N, C-alpha and C positions, 0 to 999 in steps of 0.2 A: 663475599660477593661485592660487585660494584654496580651503581645504578648509572645507566647512559640515558640522557634526555636528548631526544631529537628535536629539530627545529619546529615540528607541528605540536610540540609539548608532550608527546609520548615518552614514557619512561620504561625501560627495559632493564631486567638484571642479568648479570653476566659473571662468569668466573673471571677473576684476575688473569692478565696474560694474554688474552685473545688479541689478534691484531685487529687494526681498524677495518681492514678488508673483510675479515671472518665475519666481524659484527654487522657490517653492511649487508653482507650476503644473507645472514640469518634474519636479520630484522627489516630489511628494506626489500632486497631482491637481487637477482643476477643482473638485471638490466642497469641498475645504478652501479653496481659493482663493476661492471664492465666500462662504464664511462668514467667512474671516479678516477682522480688523479692525485688527491691528497685530502686530508681532513684537518679540522681544527677542534681540539678538545679545549673547551672554554676559550682562552685567549692564545693558546699554543699551537702552532702549526705542526703537523706531524706527517710522516710518511705513512702510506697504506699499510705498510709491513710493520709498523711500529706497535709493540704490545701495549695494550691499554691497562694500566694498573690502578687507575683511580677513577672515581665517579665525576661526572662532569657533563656539559652540553657538547654533543657532537654534531659538527657541521660538515657536510661533504661537499668537495669542490670538484665540478668537471670543467670541460673547456668552455662551458657557457658563462663561467664565473671568471672575474678578473684574477682572482687568486690561483684558480686552476689553470688559466693561460699562462700566468707567471711561472708556475712550477713546469709545465710542459716545455716552455721555451727555454728555461734555465737547464733543464735536463738535456734539451737539444745542444746547448752550448758545451755541456761535458761530453757528449758524443763527438761533437766537433774537435774538442781538444785531445781526445783519445786518437782520433783519426789523424791530427796534425802530428802527434807524437809517433804514430806508426809510419806515415809517409815519410817523416824527415828523422827517422830512427837513426841515433848515433851523433845527432848534433845536439849541443847545449842549448835548450830552449827555455827561456824564462816565460813563466806564466803570470801575466797580469790578471786584471779583473775580468771576470765573465758574468754577463747578467742578462736578464730578460728585459727588454725595452718595449715601448708602446707597439711598435709594428714588427718586433721580432726578437732577436738576441744578437750579442756581439761577445767576442773575447779578444783581449790584448795579448800579443806575443812579442818577445824579444827574439826575433828570428831574422834570418837573412831577407832582403826584399822578397815578398811575394808577387806572383803574376796571375793573370786570370786563368791560365792553364793549370796553376797550383790548385786552384779553387776546384777545378774539374776533379783533380786526383784525390782532393780531401773529401769531395762529395761522394766519390766512388767508394772510399774507404768507410765513410759513414754508413753507406748502404750495407756494406758487409757487417759492420757492427750490429746494425739494426736487425739484420737476418740472424745474427749469432744469439739474439735474445739474451744478452748478458744481464745477469741480475745486478742491480744497483743497491749496495748494502751501506748501511751507516754504522759507524762505530766511534765511540770516544776514546781519545788516546791523551796521554800526558803532552803538554806543550813542549816538553824538552824532546820527546820523540820526534814530534812533526818537525822541530828545528833541525834535527839530524836528518830527516828525509829530504829536507829543502836546503841542506847546507851548501848546494851549488846554485841554488835559485833565490837571487836577493829580494825578488818581488814577493814571493810566498813567505820568505823569512820575515819580511817587514810586515806583512799582513798578519802573521801568526804572532809576532811581539805585542801587537796592539790589541789582541783579543784579550779581554779581562779573564783572570783566573788562571788556573794551572791545567785546564782540561780543554782541548779543543775537539770539534767535530771533523770527522774524516769520512769521505765517501768513496767506496771501491767499486770499480766497474771492470771486472777482469784484471788485467795487468795495470790498470790505470787507477791511481790513488788521487784524491783531489781534497784539499782543504776547503771545507764548506759547511754551512750551518744548514743547508737543505730548506725544506724537503725536496724529494725528487720522486719520479714515477718509479714502479717497482723493477722494470727492466727496460732494456734499450728498444724492444719491439714496439713499445708504445709510441715511439716518434716515426710515425710512418711516412710522412710527406714533409720534404723540406727543400730549400734551396739557398745556396750561399749566393749572396747579393753583390757585395763589393769589399774592397780592401780601402782603408783610409789610415792616415797617421793619428796617433793620439799620444800625448804626453802622459807618463807615469804619474798617477794621481792628479791628472788635469793640471800639472804645474809646468809651465814653459821651461822651467829652469832644469827640469828632469829630462831624462832620455826619452826620444820618440819611439813608441813602439808600433808594431803593426796590428791594426784593429780590423778583424775579419767580422762582417755583419751577414746575418742569416734570417731566414723566416722558417717557421715549422707549423703544420696543422696536423690534425688527427686524420684528416681524410684528403685524398688527391684533388677532389672536386674543389674543396675550399682553397687548396694551394693554387690550382688553376685560375680560380676567380680572383685570387688576390694578385697573381702575376699579370692577369688582364688588367686588373685596376692599376698596377704599377705602369703598365705599357701606356694606359689612357692617360694616367697621371703625367707620364712624360711628354705625351703630346701637348699637355696643357701647362707645361713647366713655365711659370710666370717669368722666369729669366729669358727663356727663349722668345715667348710671345712679347714680353716687355721690350725686347731688342727689336724684333721684327716690326712692332708697330711704333717704334721710335717713343716709347713712353719712359723708360728708365735706362740707366747706364751705370756700370761699375768700372772702377779703376783700380789698379794694384796700389796706386799712391794714397787711396783713401779706403782701405779695407773695412768692410761693414758699413759703409756710408753710401748710400745710393745716390746718383745724380737724378734728378727729376728733368727730363727734357721738356721742350715746349708742351707736348701732348700731355705728358705725365702730370706737368705743373698745371694744366688746365683741369685734370681730374682731381688732382690734390686740392686745389682751390674750391671747386664744386662741392666736394665732400665738406670742407670745413664751412662754406657759406650754408650748406644744408643744416648743419649741426648748429650754426649760429643762429638761424631762423628759429629753431627748436628752442634754443636758450631764451630768445626773447619771448616765447609763449610760456616759459617755465621759469622766469625771473631768475635767470643766472647772472651774476656779474662777470665779464670777461675781463681778465687782467693780463699783463705781460710782466714776466718776472726775469730777474738776472740768471744768466747762465753760470757765472762763477761765484763761489761762496767761500769764505774763511771756514777752516776746519771746525771753528767753535760751533757753527751752526749744526754741523754733523755730529759733533759730540754731544750736543744737546738733544738731537734726535735718536742718537744710538747708533746711526748708520757708520760712524768712525769705528766703532768697536765692532760691528757685526757685518759690515758690508764694504769696509775699506778696500779689499782686494779687488772689488768690481768697479771702482771708481778710478777716473782719470785725475791724478794729482799733480799740481804744479806749485813750484815755490816762487812766491812773489815777496821781494823785500825781507827775505829770511823767515817768512811764514808760510804754512802750507794751506793751499786752497784747493777745491775741486770742482769740477764740472758737475752740475747737478745730475744724479741719476733719477731722481723722481721730484715731483712738485710739492708734495704735501708739506715738508718743513717750511717753504717759502710762503705758503698760504696760511701757515699758523703765524708767521711774522705780520702778513697783512691784518689778520684778524686781530692781532694783539696791539695794533698801532693806537688803539683808544679803547675806553671802558665800554661794554656792550650791556644793554639792557635786556631782560628777557623778552621784551616787547619787540625787539630787533631781530630775534631769531625766528625762523632759520635764515642763515646767510648762505648763499649758493655761490661759490667761486669757481670759474672755469679758466682754463689756460691751454694753450695750444703750443707752448714753447718747446723748443728742442730739448731732448734728454741724451745723455750719454753714459753708456755702460761699458766698462772694460771686459768684454767678452773675449775668449780665447779664440785666436784665429782658426783653429780647428773646428769650432763650433758654428762659425758663421755660415749662414745659408741663405743666400739671396735676400729677399725681403722679409723672410720668416725669422731670421736671427741676425740682428744689426748690432752696431755699436751706437750709432746715431739715429734717433727716431723722435717722433712727436705722438702724443696721445690726445684725443679729445678728453682731456683730464678734467675732473671736477671733484671738489670737496665741499661737503655740506656740514656746517656747524650748527647744531640744534641742541634742544633741551631733551632730557631723556624721554619726556612724554610726547615729543614730537617724531621720535624714531619711526614708529609705524607709518605715519603718513608720509614722511619723507622716503621711506622705503618703497611705499606704493607708488610714490611719484617716479622713482627711478626705474622700478619695474614696468610702469607704463610707458616710460620713455624707451626702454629697451625693446618691449613688445611692439611699440609703434614703428621703430627703425627697421628692426630685423624681421618681423613677420609682415607687417603692413607694407613697408616700402621694398624690402628685398626678398620677402617671401621665402625665408629660412625656416626649418624646423629647429626649435630650441629644446634643450633638456636642461632642467633646473636641478640644482643640488644644494642642500643646506649643510655646511661645514661647521662642525661643532667644537667645543673646547678642546684644544690638544693638551697633552700631559704638562708641557712647559707653557704656562700662560699667565698673562699678567691679570691682576685683579682677582676678587674671590669669586667662588662658584656661584653664590647667590646672584651676583651681579650678572655673570654669564647666563645663568638660566633665565633671568628676566629678558636679556638682550635675545637670547634664542627664541624664547616664547613670543617676542615682538615680531621677530622675522618669520616665524610660522604662522602667526596671525595675519601678517601682511600678504604671505603667499597665498593663504587660504582665502583672504578677501579678494585677492586678484584671480581666484579661481585657477591656480596654477598647481599642477601635480608636481611633486619633487621627491627626491631621494635624500637620505640623510648619509652624509660622510663623516662617521663618527671619528672625532679627534682630528679632523683635517682643517680646522679653522686656522687663521693667522695667530700668532702668539699675541697679538694686540686685540682680537676680538672675532666673533663668529661672522661668517660671510654667506653670501649666495654666489655660487659658482655657475656659470651658464655655459653650456657647449652648443655650438651651432653645427649643423650638418650640410656639407656643400654637395654639389651635383653628383660626386662620385661617392658619397656616403661618409666621407671623412669627417671626423669630429675635431673642432677647433674651439679653444676657450678664448673668447674675445670681450664680451661684455662682463662686467663684474660689479658687485655691490658689497662692501665690507664695512663693518662697524669697527671703530677704533676707540679705545678707551686709554692707549698708551701715549700717543702723541700730545693729546689735550692735557694729560698730566705733566708730561715733560716739559710743554711749552706754557703750561699754566694758562690755557685758553679757557677763561672763566667769563661769566656774565653775573649781572646783579639780579637776583631773583625778586620776586614779589615781596618776600620778607626782608629786603634790604640787604641781605647776606650774599656772599660770593659763591657761586656754584660752578662746578666744571661742565664744560660743554662736551657733547659727544661729536666725534668726526665721523662722517660717512664718506669713504672713498668710493668714487664710482667712474667708470668709463664706459662709453656706449659702444663706440666702433673698436675701442682698444687702441693698440698702436696703428697709427695710419699706414705705416709702411707694411705691416703684416695684413692689415685689412685690405689694402691695394692688391698685395700678392694673392690672397685669398680670392678677391673679386675676379682677377685676371684669370685664375685657374678655373674658379666657378663657372664664369660665363665663357671661357675659352677666347677671351678677347672680344666677343660679341656683346658689348655693353648695352644696357638699356639706354634708350634715346636720351634721357635726362643726363646720363653720366658720360655719355660718348664724347671724347675730345673733339671729334668732327662729326657732326650730325648729318649733314647732307653734302653730297659732292654733285655739281652740275657738270653733265657730259654733252658734248656736241657731236653730232653725226659728221658733220664737216666745219671748217673755219667760216663759211658763209653764214652760219647760225651764231656765231660768237657774240654779236652785239645783242641779239635777243636774250641769249643765254645769261650774258653779263647782267642785263636789267633784271632777271629772275633772280640771280645770285644776290645782287644788291638789295632787292625787295626782301629777301629772306634774311640777309644780315640785318636790315633796318628793323626787322620784327625781333631782332635779339637771337637769332640762330647762328651757329657755328657752321660756317659754309666754307667749302673750297671748290675751285673749278679745274677742270681738265679739258683744255683747249688744244691738246697735242695733236698734231697731224697723224693720228693713229686710227685704227678701225675702232668703232664703238663697241665691238665685242672685246677688244683688248683692254679698252678703258674700264668696262664694266668689270672684267676679271681682276684688274688692278684694284678696283674700289672693294671688290669682295676679299682679295688678299689682305687688304689693309682694314677690313672689318667695318667699313663705312656703313652705318644702318640704312641710309636712303641715298640712292642715286637717281637723279633726274636726267632723263634722256631728252635731248631736243634736236629735232630735225625740222624738215619742211611743214610737216603736218602741225606740228606743235607751234611753230612761228606763226603760220597762217590762222590758227584757231586761238592763239594766245593762251595755250595750255601747256602742261607737261606730261611726260611719260614717267611713271614712278615704279622704280624696281627696288623691292626691299631685300635685305641680306640673304633671306630665305628663298629667293628666286621668284617670289610673286610680282607680277607686273599689272599695273593699271594705267589706262591710257585716258588722255582727254580730261586731265585734272586741272582745275582752275586754281592759280597760284593762291589767291586769297583764301580759298576753302583748304587748301593743303596746309597753309600756314596756321590756320586756326586748329586744324586737327593736330598738328605738331605740338603747338603751343598748350593745347588741352592735355595731350600725352605727357609732355614734360612737366606741366603744373601738377598733375595727378601722380607723377613719378611712376608710370606703368613699366613693368618689365617687359612687355611686347607691345609692338606698334600696330 
């Protein structure tokens, strides 16, 4: 007999050999059995049809769990591949990697160029495979046998060779066999709703030196309603695409001569500088020292930091006078150099260093995505050097900073996670336990609910990960707070303690907005270009009914400018209706209409972006109202 422990602590005895699904039906019920997609016995993920032969804790995953979603969508990728092999039967097709990703799944194929009409054929065949309710079975086979099966497929051969040991896992699905560790759903009928989304190029193993394969992306859900909801979300996201809106509003520009590096046009530059000024004002309140650091460093710096060994492939490297240098991909090593320029006393800590300098990372061209994935970017980057006993207070300060910016100013919902010690970590467990406890205490003091991400901390220390949720319900990871024991040790960033001895400082990495490029891309899509008044590149446009009111209108515009507002005028010989429509197309928050009535009464007529109109407003009162709105950084006017 074996003992199965369930998450609620219940323990049940069973005969060896019952499948996970049979145990769920017996001990929990048919409802969960129908929703279940996979299980975990202690730390091992298993298929529902896997026989259970040992005691342990059994966790059941459904589509409500990230693990269940991954299993479901990975199974969908197998169905897609089976369909591809059927549709293009007789062709030599190489099978690259197929995985579940955040919003769906993909599979890479070495196949003739695919077209949108091919996706329709593949989808139709996938529906047939789902209707066939084909059982998905796992079996272990000798690696030698797998290599014979894939002798004509160089990709699967390469993957099989790197699997440790002499036995590999294979999944069968009717006539289709696939090298895979699983787990998967029991049969193809589980994948009820899906849609193939696009075709893209992808280098084998992500290396531009290798052959480019055809990558097919898809999404899959257990219910048609969920698929429809997702497709509606995609349609809405398409309307909000920051690349389109950024171009339409003359904010940003991309050129093939500078891939992954956006141009900020006049209006985009205004937004960029507003955001930096906003964070700078917060730095003054929070005792940060802003610095400007070099872009190019000798490789010796990166050897000291460890990046040369672990991150070199993602760095832009240049040869200067026979020595290798790199553009900096992050600021932390240079901040360690600043800290180390003299001996620090315990009384001087904490030291908070901030930096807006540009960073460069050598991202593959196929991964670049507008402002969301770039090669050149800047962060509102900061590093705090402190004593171990100061960690809690400094983390509280960072959390307060994040809360102020994201919830009080931008009105976003935040989701907090504590990521703990990974398997490969620097420092002993006792130190990690202390650091994790300090982060927990800080989160508790800040009255923040959080979830634990076991083993997902950085190798150099635990961290607080924070997701923000935009207007479409999408999650983005922007702000971060991370503890680091590694760089202080590598750079010997120490201080002289009360005891007169040297002690190692602790380093806190933190970013509030995160990458400014990514942040601006998110803001464009979140607000759909209709920015809050304080952030809008142009706040007011002054319009005239006819040219005879231009003089008064210009005086109004000048008065607004003198009050520090960002103002444009539209005195074209067009109808006022056409001018108003143009202002709305350009997402100008406030339009002031001026005609005979306004000139006579020395007032203005105000039209907001949502179509509301107010007449007879005194310019001085309007200025006061705008200034108050901007000062308080209101989302709406």
